[in-house]
C-alpha positions, -999 to +999 in steps of 0.1 A: -460+038+548-462+057+514-481+041+488-450+034+463-435+019+493-464-004+497-468-012+461-429-024+463-437-046+491-463-063+481-451-070+447-418-086+461-433-107+486-469-122+474-458-129+448-492-167+277-494-199+269-531-193+267-542-156+268-577-148+288-604-131+271-617-099+285-652-083+279-651-052+261-669-027+275-678+011+273-668+022+303-635+008+322-647+017+355-664-013+367-638-038+351-607-013+368-621-018+397-629-060+392-597-068+377-580-054+414-604-069+439-621-096+426-599-108+399-614-142+399-646-130+388-622-122+355-607-155+355-640-174+361-654-158+330-626-172+305-635-197+282-597-201+270-588-214+311-597-250+322-625-252+354-592-265+372-565-242+360-592-213+373-599-231+405-561-234+412-553-195+403-586-180+417-573-201+454-539-188+449-526-154+476-502-148+446-533-136+426-545-110+448-517-098+461-503-090+428-532-075+412-542-055+447-502-043+440-511-031+406-539-015+416-517+004+442-491+012+414-521+028+392-533+052+419-498+067+410-497+069+377-527+064+350-551+070+377-534+095+396-556+130+399-535+158+408-555+180+437-547+213+457-574+201+482-578+173+506-609+164+503-603+163+465-574+139+473-589+110+455-560+088+442-546+085+481-582+075+491-580+051+463-547+036+478-560+040+512-594+016+501-567-013+485-545-009+519-576-016+537-592-042+517-559-059+517-557-058+552-592-070+557-583-101+537-554-111+561-566-103+596-590-132+612-624-115+616-662-129+620-675-136+588-701-114+584-675-084+596-648-094+567-674-095+538-686-066+551-654-045+554-642-064+521-679-048+500-672-015+520-634-011+508-643-018+476-672+005+470-648+032+486-618+021+456-648+025+433-663+055+443-630+075+443-623+060+409-657+074+397-648+109+414-618+105+397-630+103+362-661+129+369-630+152+374-612+145+346-640+145+322-649+116+293-622+122+267-592+125+294-608+097+315-610+071+289-577+081+277-560+071+312-588+046+324-579+027+297-540+026+301-547+015+337-571-016+322-549-023+301-519-027+326-544-045+352-553-071+326-517-075+311-509-080+352-537-108+352-522-121+323-485-124+341-504-143+366-520-172+347-487-173+330-466-177+362-492-207+369-485-227+340-453-223+336-447-239+372-477-266+360-458-273+330-422-272+343-425-297+374-390-305+366-382-269+371-401-272+404-388-301+420-347-288+412-365-254+432-373-275+462-343-297+466-321-267+470-347-251+496-344-289+512-307-287+510-306-248+528-332-259+552-309-288+561-281-264+570-301-246+593-320-269+611-302-263+643-308-228+640-334-217+666-347-187+656-347-197+615-371-223+626-394-204+647-395-182+613-402-216+593-431-226+616-442-186+613-447-188+577-459-222+575-487-209+597-495-176+577-495-191+545-522-215+557-541-189+571-537-169+536-550-197+519-585-200+543-592-156+541-594-149+506-620-133+487-631-157+459-659-172+482-673-141+493-704-124+477-689-087+471-723-075+458-728-051+432-706-020+433-724+011+453-709+048+451-701+058+488-693+092+499-661+093+517-679+100+551-703+073+543-673+051+539-658+059+570-687+057+591-702+027+575-664+012+585-667+022+620-702+003+624-677-028+612-656-021+644-662-049+674-647-058+707-616-082+706-608-076+668-585-050+648-604-021+637-609-010+602-583+015+590-598+045+577-593+052+538-578+083+547-548+062+564-522+078+538-534+116+540-532+114+583-497+098+576-488+125+552-489+105+516-480+133+495-501+125+465-491+156+448-512+181+454-505+210+428-528+209+396-560+198+386-559+173+358-588+191+342-564+219+332-535+199+330-534+169+312-515+138+327-490+129+303-474+098+321-487+069+302-464+045+312-478+009+325-473+002+363-441-012+372-438-043+399-406-054+409-398-090+401-410-116+422-419-151+422-456-168+423-445-181+457-469-166+486-449-179+515-436-143+530-470-129+523-484-127+551-454-116+571-450-089+551-482-075+548-484-080+592-452-055+587-467-031+563 
């Protein structure tokens, strides 16, 4: 599955009354990683949101699916590094890191194993993004990283807006729930429909207990690709799914355009990452993740 297809799936199924404040820093690298992998940390530092709002959003699967999808989009946009060599195919490795991070959230794993994998995949995303920064050079990196950071911040604002819309318009929610109830009645005798609804119900409960808002991800640490793969293999234990390698998209022939180096030809595509329209409903999230 290509990275762009994965972005579409995540955007569809994992679905400014008050703007949130995000600290200004000289190098946007760590904020980019945090916005994608730990948006709960960014929300936690926002003085504009009430504590009850922060808690509710931080514990929403929609928050993580939305930001990870946005991060995947940026690996093919503002953070896309064009390379002629597999060892510098950083964008594909970044996408593979995020795929591994997302799948780890969804999997039933021992607590220590889950936390370790989340840390490794996050450090991998950080490291390959830093590689992009080093190869682009300060001026080009700052231009593209600023675009990526702004796009991810806007995405986080969208999550907050969706949450506030649903909280501030309960009448609208009641209408939607009523329509769902009517539709459910029409299919109540359909066995396949009942099975799907039961599976979705179980998956939603599963997702809500597997979010990383209560995981200590630690400080960001630079790791080579070889160190990442070795560390991931060390987390494989019997009776549980193995960690997927971060070169997943390279192995599966993801065409990260291997033509030229940005050091010679600047990337001019500065559009913000576009996610397909989605609703802040998470019922279909795990099912899609499993399909991925």
